[in-house]
C-alpha positions as CSV (number, residue, x, y, z in Angstrom):
1,M,-0.1,-0.1,0.0
2,N,1.3,3.3,-1.2
3,L,0.5,6.1,1.6
4,I,0.6,9.8,0.8
5,K,0.0,12.9,2.8
6,L,-1.8,15.7,1.2
7,R,-2.9,19.3,1.6
8,F,-6.1,20.5,-0.3
9,L,-5.7,23.5,-2.5
10,R,-8.0,25.9,-2.2
11,N,-7.8,28.6,-5.0
12,G,-4.6,27.4,-6.3
13,K,-2.8,27.0,-2.6
14,P,-2.4,24.7,0.0
15,Q,-4.9,25.2,3.2
16,G,-6.1,23.5,6.1
17,R,-4.1,20.2,7.4
18,E,-2.6,17.0,5.9
19,Y,-4.5,14.1,5.3
20,T,-3.6,10.6,4.3
21,Y,-4.7,8.8,1.4
22,I,-3.8,5.8,-0.9
23,S,-2.2,6.0,-4.2
24,R,-2.1,3.5,-6.7
25,S,0.1,5.6,-9.1
26,K,3.5,7.1,-8.6
27,V,3.4,10.5,-6.8
28,D,6.5,12.8,-6.0
29,V,6.4,15.5,-3.2
30,G,4.7,18.6,-4.8
31,D,2.5,16.6,-7.4
32,V,-0.9,18.1,-7.5
33,V,-3.3,15.3,-7.6
34,I,-7.2,14.8,-8.1
35,V,-8.7,13.9,-4.8
36,R,-11.8,12.7,-5.8
37,Q,-14.7,13.6,-8.1
38,P,-16.3,16.8,-7.4
39,D,-19.6,16.7,-5.5
40,R,-22.1,18.1,-7.9
41,E,-22.1,18.4,-11.8
42,G,-20.0,22.0,-12.8
43,A,-18.0,22.3,-9.6
44,E,-14.5,22.0,-9.7
45,V,-12.5,18.8,-9.1
46,P,-10.9,18.7,-5.3
47,K,-7.3,18.7,-5.7
48,G,-4.5,18.6,-3.3
49,I,-0.5,18.8,-3.1
50,I,1.3,15.8,-2.1
51,T,3.3,17.0,1.2
52,M,4.7,13.3,1.7
53,V,5.1,9.8,0.2
54,N,5.9,6.7,2.0
55,V,4.0,7.3,4.9
56,P,4.6,4.6,7.4
57,E,1.8,2.2,7.9
58,A,2.1,2.4,11.5
59,E,1.3,6.0,11.4
60,V,-2.5,5.1,10.1
61,E,-3.0,1.6,12.0
62,S,-5.9,3.2,13.8
63,F,-8.0,4.0,10.9
64,K,-6.6,2.4,7.8
65,D,-9.8,0.7,7.2
66,K,-11.1,4.3,6.7
67,L,-8.8,5.5,4.2
68,K,-9.6,6.5,0.7
69,E,-7.8,6.5,-2.6
70,I,-6.8,9.6,-4.8
71,I,-8.0,9.3,-8.4
72,G,-4.5,10.3,-9.7
73,K,-2.3,12.9,-10.8
74,F,-3.7,16.2,-12.1
75,E,-2.6,16.7,-15.5
76,P,-3.3,20.3,-16.5
77,K,-3.6,22.0,-19.9
78,C,-3.4,25.3,-21.4
79,D,-6.5,25.1,-23.3
80,E,-8.6,23.7,-20.5
81,C,-7.5,27.0,-18.5
82,E,-10.0,29.7,-17.9
83,N,-6.7,32.0,-18.4
84,F,-6.1,30.5,-21.8
85,I,-7.9,33.5,-24.3
86,A,-7.3,33.7,-27.8
87,C,-6.0,36.6,-29.3
88,G,-5.5,36.1,-33.1
89,E,-5.3,33.2,-36.0
90,G,-4.3,30.3,-33.8
91,D,-2.6,32.5,-31.1
92,H,-3.6,32.3,-27.7
93,I,-2.2,34.3,-24.3
94,C,-2.4,33.6,-20.6
95,M,-4.1,36.3,-18.8
96,A,-2.3,34.7,-15.4
97,G,1.3,35.3,-17.1
98,N,2.5,38.6,-18.0
99,K,3.0,38.3,-22.1
100,K,2.9,34.4,-21.9
101,V,2.1,33.1,-25.1
102,P,1.4,29.6,-24.7
103,V,0.1,28.8,-28.1
104,M,1.3,30.3,-31.4
105,G,-0.2,29.3,-34.7
106,Y,-2.5,26.5,-32.9
107,E,0.9,25.1,-31.9
108,P,2.3,24.6,-28.3
109,A,5.1,27.6,-27.6
110,K,7.6,27.6,-25.5
111,D,5.5,29.1,-22.6
112,Y,3.0,26.4,-22.9
113,L,2.2,25.2,-19.5
114,W,4.9,27.8,-17.9
115,C,3.3,27.7,-14.5
116,N,3.3,24.0,-14.2
117,G,-0.5,24.2,-13.5
118,T,-0.2,26.5,-10.4
119,K,-2.2,29.1,-11.9
120,F,-4.9,26.7,-13.4
121,K,-8.2,27.3,-13.0
122,E,-11.1,25.6,-14.7
123,K,-13.3,27.2,-17.3
124,G,-16.7,28.1,-15.9
125,N,-15.3,28.0,-12.3
């Protein structure tokens, strides 16, 4: 069993205390993960940031039967972000980045995913 600790992200920032989860995929400290499906349709997907991997099973012995499993790593894409705005024939700018152009001529450019998902905001939320 691969035990991890995470803190939930709210407005892109870690909030609250650490929670222990099970992860079936390889994750590293600092990875952003999808914790579970949203509570309602159209709601933002709950995400967390990994704060510890390889948590000793002894730490969770008293509540290991209640542990939940994360869905997996969050893989952000610029074109799914609210900050991604069309500005010309195939060009797009990132409103979260000063003069960042993640897509030029319909192709990913050097600024694609420049923020590594830290500025990602789901469209419509």
